[in-house]
Structure formats: C-alpha cells, structure tokens
C-alpha positions in Angstrom: -14.1 54.4 70.0 -15.3 53.6 73.4 -17.0 50.3 74.7 -20.7 51.1 76.1 -18.8 50.8 79.6 -16.8 53.5 79.2 -19.1 55.7 78.1 -22.0 55.0 80.3 -18.9 55.5 83.0 -17.4 59.4 81.4 -20.9 60.1 81.4 -21.3 58.9 85.2 -18.0 61.2 87.0 -19.2 64.5 84.4 -22.6 64.0 86.2 -20.6 63.3 89.4 -19.1 66.3 89.0 -21.6 68.5 88.0 -23.3 67.3 91.4 -20.4 67.8 93.5 -20.1 71.5 91.1 -23.1 72.5 92.1 -23.1 71.2 95.7 -20.6 72.7 96.4 -22.1 76.2 94.5 -25.4 75.6 97.0 -22.5 74.6 100.1 -21.0 78.4 99.8 -24.9 80.6 98.5 -25.7 78.6 102.5 -22.7 79.1 103.8 -23.2 83.0 102.7 -27.1 82.8 104.1 -25.7 82.0 106.9 -22.9 85.3 107.1 -25.2 87.3 106.9 -28.0 86.0 109.5 -25.4 85.9 112.2 -24.1 90.0 110.8 -28.4 90.8 111.5 -28.3 89.0 115.0 -25.5 90.9 116.1 -26.8 93.9 114.7 -30.7 93.7 116.6 -28.8 92.7 119.5 -26.4 95.6 119.8 -29.7 98.0 118.8 -31.7 96.4 121.8 -28.8 96.0 123.8 -28.7 99.2 123.7 -31.9 100.4 124.8 -32.6 101.0 121.0 -33.4 103.8 118.7 -35.9 105.4 121.0 -33.2 106.2 123.7 -31.3 108.2 121.3 -31.5 111.2 122.2 -30.1 114.2 122.3 -29.4 116.0 125.4 -28.9 119.8 124.3 -32.5 119.1 121.7 -34.1 118.4 125.3 -32.9 121.7 127.0 -34.8 123.5 124.8 -37.9 120.7 124.5 -37.2 121.8 128.5 -39.0 125.5 128.6 -42.1 123.6 127.9 -42.2 122.7 131.4 -40.2 125.0 133.0 -42.9 127.6 134.3 -44.3 124.8 136.3 -41.1 122.6 137.3 -37.9 123.6 138.6 -34.4 121.1 138.6 -32.8 121.5 141.6 -33.3 119.3 144.6 -36.2 120.8 147.0 -37.6 123.7 144.3 -41.2 123.6 143.2 -43.5 125.6 141.4 -46.6 124.7 140.4 -45.4 121.3 139.8 -43.2 119.0 141.7 -38.8 119.3 141.6 -38.0 116.8 138.6 -34.2 117.1 140.9 -33.6 112.9 140.7 -36.9 111.6 139.7 -35.7 108.5 138.1 -36.2 105.9 140.2 -38.8 107.4 141.8 -43.1 106.8 142.2 -45.3 108.6 141.3 -46.7 111.3 144.1 -43.5 111.3 147.1 -42.2 114.4 147.0 -42.6 116.1 150.5 -44.8 118.7 151.4 -46.6 118.8 147.5 -49.9 118.6 147.1 -50.2 115.9 144.8 -53.9 114.3 142.6 -55.7 111.7 144.0 -55.0 110.1 140.6 -50.9 110.8 140.7 -50.7 109.4 144.8 -52.4 106.1 143.8 -51.0 105.8 140.5 -47.9 104.6 142.4 -45.5 105.0 139.4 -41.7 104.4 139.0 -40.4 107.0 136.7 -38.1 105.2 134.1 -37.6 106.1 130.5 -40.9 103.9 129.1 -42.8 105.7 132.1 -42.0 108.5 130.9 -42.1 108.5 127.2 -46.0 107.8 128.1 -46.8 109.6 130.4 -45.9 112.5 128.8 -47.3 111.7 125.0 -50.8 112.2 126.7 -50.7 113.1 130.8 -54.3 113.5 131.3 -54.5 109.6 129.3 -51.4 108.4 131.4 -52.7 109.5 134.7 -56.8 110.5 134.3 -57.9 112.9 137.5 -53.3 114.6 137.6 -53.9 118.2 137.8 -50.7 118.6 135.3 -52.4 120.7 132.5 -49.5 120.1 130.3 -51.2 118.3 126.9 -48.1 116.0 126.0 -45.5 115.8 123.9 -46.7 114.7 120.3 -43.5 114.2 118.8 -42.3 111.2 119.9 -38.3 112.3 118.7 -39.2 115.8 121.3 -39.7 113.2 124.1 -36.9 111.0 123.1 -34.0 114.2 123.4 -36.3 115.6 126.4 -35.8 112.7 128.3 -32.2 112.5 127.6 -32.2 115.9 128.6 -34.1 115.6 132.6 -31.7 112.1 132.5 -28.5 114.2 133.4 -29.9 117.3 134.5 -32.3 115.5 137.3 -29.1 113.4 138.1 
C-alpha cells in the first residue's frame, strides 16, 4: 500500500500532467488561430493593394458599355463630338480639353479624373457636378461602371 504522501504526490503529478496537456492543447489552438488570422490579414492586404474588387472590370464588357457613350464621346485624340474626346482622360483635370465648350460648372469643378472620380461621376453625373451639360443619367450598376472604367483605361492611352 502507498502512504498518504505517495498518493498525494501521484495525485499532484496527475494534476500537473493534465494541466500541461490542456496548456499544450490551448497553445496549439492559439497557434492555429494566429495562423488563420495571419492568413486573413495577408489576403486583405493583397486585395487592398490590388485596388479591391471594384477595380476588377472586364475590358470586353466595358467596350459594350461604352456603346452608351460613343454617340457623344470619341476616344481619338482631339476628336470632339457633343462631348469632349476621352483620349488620355486619366490624370487630366475636368474642363481642360482645348476648344471644347464646357459648362461653367465643369470648368469650376477641377476634378482630376481617376478610377474613383470617374466612378462617382458615372454613377450620377448631374449629382456629382451640378450644372454639367452632360445629359446622360448615369450607370446604376457598379459592375457596368467597373467594366467601362477598365475599358477606358485601355482604350484612352
């Protein structure tokens, strides 16, 4: 038979073993959680650095969307229609195409055209630049705007 001291030592050893095993299990769970969080952070960083999902327009579909624009806008440098040429539009300031008669609102807006500003303008032109002469109501669907912007980025270089 074991003495009380021996039984207490065995009980204490068993309790320590259980605690160590639970601790290891928790450490493994914490380690797995940290790996998962790390993977999520890396994924979000890649998405954000690549411009996000909204910038992932389809150039071919954008060309079809541009059919709504081409009655008034040309992509050729210097070729004006009812609206100004869109050649080289990215990075340009609104109201600056030479010899085109802009509304005073567009001249005063001083918008530098980018994916972000074009997206906002194409959503509702008259809301984005109150007083603009552009009669187009806008593109309601985000995907249509993304596709058109992707097309314009390629076609207006």
